[in-house]
C-alpha positions in Angstrom: 10.3 25.6 -25.5 7.8 28.8 -24.7 10.7 31.4 -24.9 11.4 29.5 -28.6 7.9 29.6 -29.7 7.6 33.6 -28.8 11.0 34.4 -30.7 9.5 32.5 -33.8 6.6 34.2 -33.6 8.1 37.8 -33.6 10.8 36.5 -36.0 9.2 35.0 -39.0 5.4 36.7 -38.7 4.8 40.4 -39.2 1.1 40.8 -37.5 -1.2 43.5 -36.4 -0.4 44.7 -33.1 -3.9 43.7 -31.6 -3.1 40.1 -33.0 0.5 40.3 -31.6 -0.8 41.4 -27.9 -3.7 38.9 -28.3 -1.1 36.2 -28.7 1.2 37.4 -25.8 -1.6 37.7 -23.5 -2.8 33.9 -24.1 0.8 32.7 -23.5 1.3 34.9 -20.4 -2.5 33.7 -19.2 -1.3 30.0 -19.8 1.8 30.5 -17.7 0.4 32.1 -15.0 -2.1 28.9 -14.7 0.6 25.9 -15.3 4.0 27.6 -14.5 6.9 27.9 -16.7 9.0 24.6 -17.1 11.7 24.5 -14.9 14.7 21.8 -13.9 16.7 23.0 -10.4 18.9 21.2 -8.6 18.7 21.6 -4.6 22.0 21.3 -3.2 22.6 20.5 -0.1 23.0 23.6 2.2 22.3 22.1 5.6 25.7 20.7 6.0 27.4 19.8 2.6 27.5 16.2 1.3 25.0 14.1 -0.9 21.2 15.0 -1.2 18.2 12.9 -2.2 14.4 13.8 -2.9 11.6 11.2 -1.8 8.3 13.3 -1.9 6.5 15.8 -3.3 3.3 17.8 -2.5 0.1 17.6 -4.5 1.2 20.9 -6.7 4.9 20.3 -6.6 5.5 23.6 -4.6 7.4 21.7 -1.7 9.8 18.8 -1.7 11.0 16.3 1.1 13.9 13.9 1.4 17.4 13.9 2.9 20.4 16.2 3.1 23.8 15.8 4.3 21.9 12.9 7.0 19.2 15.5 8.1 15.9 15.4 6.8 14.7 18.4 5.0 11.7 20.2 3.6 12.4 22.7 0.2 10.2 25.1 -1.0 10.9 28.0 -4.0 10.3 30.8 -1.5 11.8 29.4 1.8 14.8 26.9 0.4 15.7 24.1 2.3 15.0 23.6 5.7 16.0 20.7 8.2 12.6 19.3 9.9 14.9 17.9 13.0 17.4 18.9 15.4 19.2 15.7 14.9 21.1 14.2 12.3 20.7 10.8 10.8 17.1 11.4 10.0 14.9 11.3 6.6 11.5 12.7 5.3 9.8 10.2 3.1 6.6 11.8 2.4 4.9 15.3 2.4 1.2 16.3 2.5 -0.8 17.6 -0.4 -0.6 21.1 1.0 3.3 20.7 2.3 2.7 21.4 6.0 3.2 18.0 7.3 5.8 15.6 6.7 6.6 12.0 7.7 10.1 10.7 8.3 12.6 8.4 10.4 15.3 9.2 12.5 18.2 6.3 13.1 20.3 5.9 16.5 20.6 2.5 16.8 17.0 1.5 16.2 14.6 3.6 13.9 11.9 6.1 15.2 9.2 7.5 12.9 8.2 10.9 13.4 5.8 13.3 12.1 6.4 17.0 11.3 4.2 19.6 11.0 4.4 23.5 10.1 2.9 24.6 13.3 4.0 21.9 15.7 7.7 20.8 14.5 8.4 17.0 14.2 7.4 14.4 17.1 7.8 10.7 17.8 5.0 8.5 16.7 5.7 5.4 18.6 4.6 4.2 22.0 7.8 3.0 23.3 6.0 0.6 25.6 4.6 -1.2 22.7 6.6 -0.6 19.7 10.7 -1.0 19.8 11.4 0.5 16.5 9.3 2.0 13.6 10.4 3.8 10.4 7.9 5.5 8.1 7.1 4.7 4.3 4.7 7.6 3.6 1.7 10.1 4.7 -1.8 10.8 3.6 -2.4 13.8 1.6 -4.3 15.2 4.2 -1.3 15.2 6.6 -3.4 13.2 9.1 -2.1 9.3 8.6 1.2 8.3 8.2 2.4 4.3 7.4 5.4 3.0 7.7 6.8 -0.6 9.7 7.8 -1.2 13.4 8.8 -4.0 15.8 6.7 -5.0 18.7 9.1 -5.3 21.8 9.2 -8.2 24.0 7.0 -9.7 21.9 9.6 -11.5 19.4 7.3 -10.4 16.5 8.1 -10.1 12.8 8.3 -6.9 11.0 4.7 -5.4 10.8 3.0 -3.0 8.5 1.5 -0.1 10.5 -1.0 2.7 10.1 -0.4 6.0 12.6 -3.4 8.8 13.2 -3.5 11.1 16.1 -6.5 9.3 17.4 -5.2 5.8 17.2 -1.4 5.8 17.4 0.3 3.2 15.6 -1.7 0.3 14.5 -0.5 -3.0 13.3 -2.0 -3.9 9.9 -1.0 -7.6 10.5 0.1 -10.2 7.5 -0.7 -11.3 4.5 -1.6 -15.1 5.1 1.1 -17.4 5.1 3.7 -14.3 5.4 6.0 -14.1 8.2 6.3 -10.1 7.9 4.8 -6.7 5.9 6.1 -3.6 4.9 3.9 -0.2 4.3 5.4 2.0 1.9 2.5 4.2 0.7 -0.5 5.2 1.3 -3.6 7.1 -0.5 -4.8 10.6 -0.3 -6.9 9.9 3.0 -5.0 7.0 4.5 -7.5 4.4 3.8 -5.8 2.4 1.4 -1.9 1.0 2.4 0.5 -0.8 0.2 3.6 -2.2 0.4 4.7 -6.0 0.4 4.8 -9.2 2.6 7.9 -11.3 3.3 7.4 -15.2 2.5 10.2 -16.1 4.5 12.4 -14.0 7.0 15.6 -13.2 4.1 13.4 -11.3 2.0 14.2 -13.8 -1.0 10.5 -14.2 -1.2 8.2 -11.1 -0.8 4.8 -10.2 -2.9 3.2 -6.8 -2.9 -0.1 -5.9 -0.7 -2.7 -3.5 -0.7 -4.5 -3.0 2.7 -8.0 -1.5 3.5 -9.7 -1.5 6.4 -12.6 -3.4 4.9 -10.8 -6.5 3.5 -7.4 -6.5 5.4 -4.2 -7.2 3.6 -4.5 -8.8 0.4 -1.8 -9.9 -1.9 -1.4 -8.7 -5.6 0.4 -11.4 -6.7 2.8 -11.2 -9.2 3.4 -10.7 -13.2 2.9 -13.7 -15.4 5.9 -16.3 -14.8 7.1 -14.0 -12.1 8.0 -15.2 -8.5 8.6 -11.5 -6.4 6.7 -8.5 -6.0 6.2 -5.2 -4.0 4.4 -2.1 -4.0 6.3 1.2 -3.5 3.0 3.3 -4.6 -0.4 4.0 -4.7 -2.8 6.8 -6.6 -4.6 9.3 -4.7 -7.8 7.2 -4.9 -6.2 4.0 -4.1 -7.5 2.4 -7.3 -4.0 2.2 -8.9 -0.7 0.7 -7.5 2.8 0.5 -8.8 5.7 -1.2 -7.8 8.1 -3.8 -9.5 7.8 -7.6 -10.0 10.8 -10.4 -10.6 10.6 -12.4 -13.6 13.0 -15.2 -13.9 13.3 -14.5 -17.5 13.5 -11.0 -18.1 14.6 -9.7 -14.8 12.6 -7.2 -12.4 9.9 -4.9 -14.1 7.7 -1.9 -12.9 4.3 -2.7 -12.9 0.8 -0.9 -12.7 -2.0 -2.4 -11.0 -5.6 -2.0 -10.8 -8.5 -3.7 -10.0 -10.0 -4.2 -13.7 -6.7 -5.5 -15.0 -4.7 -6.8 -12.2 -1.0 -6.2 -12.6 0.3 -5.3 -16.2 4.0 -4.8 -16.9 5.6 -1.3 -17.9 8.3 -2.6 -20.2 11.6 -1.5 -20.1 14.2 1.4 -21.5 16.3 0.1 -24.6 19.2 -1.9 -23.1 17.4 -2.0 -19.6 17.7 -5.1 -17.6 15.8 -4.1 -13.9 13.5 -1.5 -13.1 11.1 -0.4 -10.4 8.1 2.1 -10.1 8.2 4.6 -7.1 5.3 6.9 -7.5 2.2 7.7 -9.4 0.0 10.5 -10.2 -3.4 10.9 -8.6 -5.0 9.8 -11.4 -2.7 6.9 -11.8 -2.0 8.0 -15.7 1.6 9.2 -14.9 4.5 6.7 -13.3 8.0 7.5 -12.4 10.8 5.1 -11.2 14.3 4.1 -12.5 15.6 1.3 -14.5 19.2 -0.2 -14.6 20.7 -0.2 -18.0 23.4 -2.2 -19.1 24.9 1.2 -21.4 24.4 3.8 -19.0 23.7 2.4 -15.4 20.6 3.9 -13.7 18.1 6.0 -15.7 14.9 8.0 -14.0 12.0 7.2 -16.3 8.3 8.4 -16.7 5.6 6.0 -17.9 2.3 7.4 -19.1 -0.1 5.2 -21.5 0.6 7.2 -24.5 3.9 7.3 -24.5 4.9 4.2 -22.8 8.2 4.3 -20.6 11.0 6.7 -21.7 13.9 8.0 -20.3 12.5 11.0 -17.9 15.7 13.2 -19.1 14.6 12.8 -22.6 11.3 13.8 -22.1 12.5 16.9 -20.2 14.5 17.6 -23.2 12.6 16.5 -26.0 9.3 17.7 -25.3 9.6 20.8 -22.6 13.3 22.1 -23.7 14.1 21.2 -20.4 18.1 20.4 -20.7 19.9 19.9 -17.2 23.2 20.3 -18.8 25.9 18.1 -17.1 23.3 16.2 -14.9 22.5 12.3 -15.0 19.0 12.0 -13.6 19.5 8.3 -12.0 16.2 8.2 -10.1 12.6 9.6 -10.2 11.5 9.1 -6.8 7.8 10.7 -7.0 5.5 12.6 -9.0 3.0 15.4 -7.8 -1.0 14.6 -7.9 -1.2 16.4 -11.4 1.6 14.3 -13.1 3.5 17.8 -13.8 6.6 18.1 -11.2 8.9 15.1 -10.8 11.7 15.0 -7.9 14.6 12.5 -7.0 18.0 12.3 -7.4 21.3 12.2 -9.6 24.8 13.2 -10.4 25.1 16.9 -11.0 27.9 18.5 -12.9 30.4 18.2 -10.5 30.0 14.2 -10.1 28.1 14.6 -6.5 24.8 13.0 -5.8 22.0 15.5 -5.6 18.4 16.0 -5.2 16.4 17.7 -7.9 13.1 18.8 -9.2 11.5 19.2 -12.6 8.0 20.7 -13.6 6.4 21.0 -16.8 3.2 22.7 -18.4 0.3 20.8 -19.0 -0.4 19.6 -22.7 -2.8 21.9 -23.4 -0.6 24.9 -22.4 2.0 23.7 -25.2 -0.8 23.1 -27.5 -3.0 26.6 -27.2 0.4 28.3 -28.0 1.1 26.4 -30.8 -2.4 27.3 -31.8 -1.9 30.9 -31.6 1.3 30.8 -33.2 -0.7 29.1 -36.4 -3.7 31.4 -35.8 -1.2 34.1 -36.6 0.5 32.7 -39.5 -2.9 31.9 -41.3 -4.0 35.6 -40.7 -0.9 37.0 -41.8 -1.0 35.2 -45.0 -4.6 36.5 -46.1 
């Protein structure tokens, strides 16, 4: 779209050199600050096969996920690197600056690990206490990892945990009346943890929770007439929780929860029958996830208060002229803190599952460029 605006200015308006230079300077300055919009498939250079992205840094510069059974970290400068030396690993989250990540390995049991750029990957649990652990997310500063574990020799149910360097793995307990808990996300400073509690052992009755040190694990309830819910993500300050709730009359629906408004459904895409939210920006204003539609199957979505729920592929194409030709974006799994970079996975033009990243400029970027064009046109007419 930026290229089209520049071309339109050149073709349709004859302007003075000074005005033209001013316009191009402003466009260039905006681009330098916000970055050019882009879409990119990340491939799977660690061995070929499928890939998927599950986490993104605060500014969108680092992405983590799984490629051919190997946890990865991707940046535009370094490309994709493996975080471990073993197979059957997944990276589930990345710190704000991209220098730390959380993930888990699977070899009969799950083992959670934390990776740092300086120290590599290290397992988290004390094997004398925890028999099996896997991660849900990592705090923005990289100091806190959350996930789920099983205590050994105690016949305990699955329990949400929080790990720090000083405390190690600490269980967060259960929602009163529940029989298990799973942590899937944490706030930027690690003080708020979200996930879901099991009301029975076969996960047919689950409830989203929000944990803080002051209040412990508190159930968030359900959408009106809903019977199940789970939380997948939380904003940087811990005030906005996203996930999904099952409503018998209308199917599973993505939600946004705040202390003031409680749990509010995000609606559905046209012909949508099932959706869930998986990621949220720092201020809670941008939410991503996926929807199963009757006509087109899985579809990645973006939600904002102004636009509501929209297919992400339409947002990229219609609003930013980003056209991933031949792609089908099925799942948006995370969004950067500024709400401008999206990651997930889908089907590439060859039909294989592939991780992707998409970046859009700030709304003020396009507004400023259009304003410059309008000013030039008006000046030319005078």
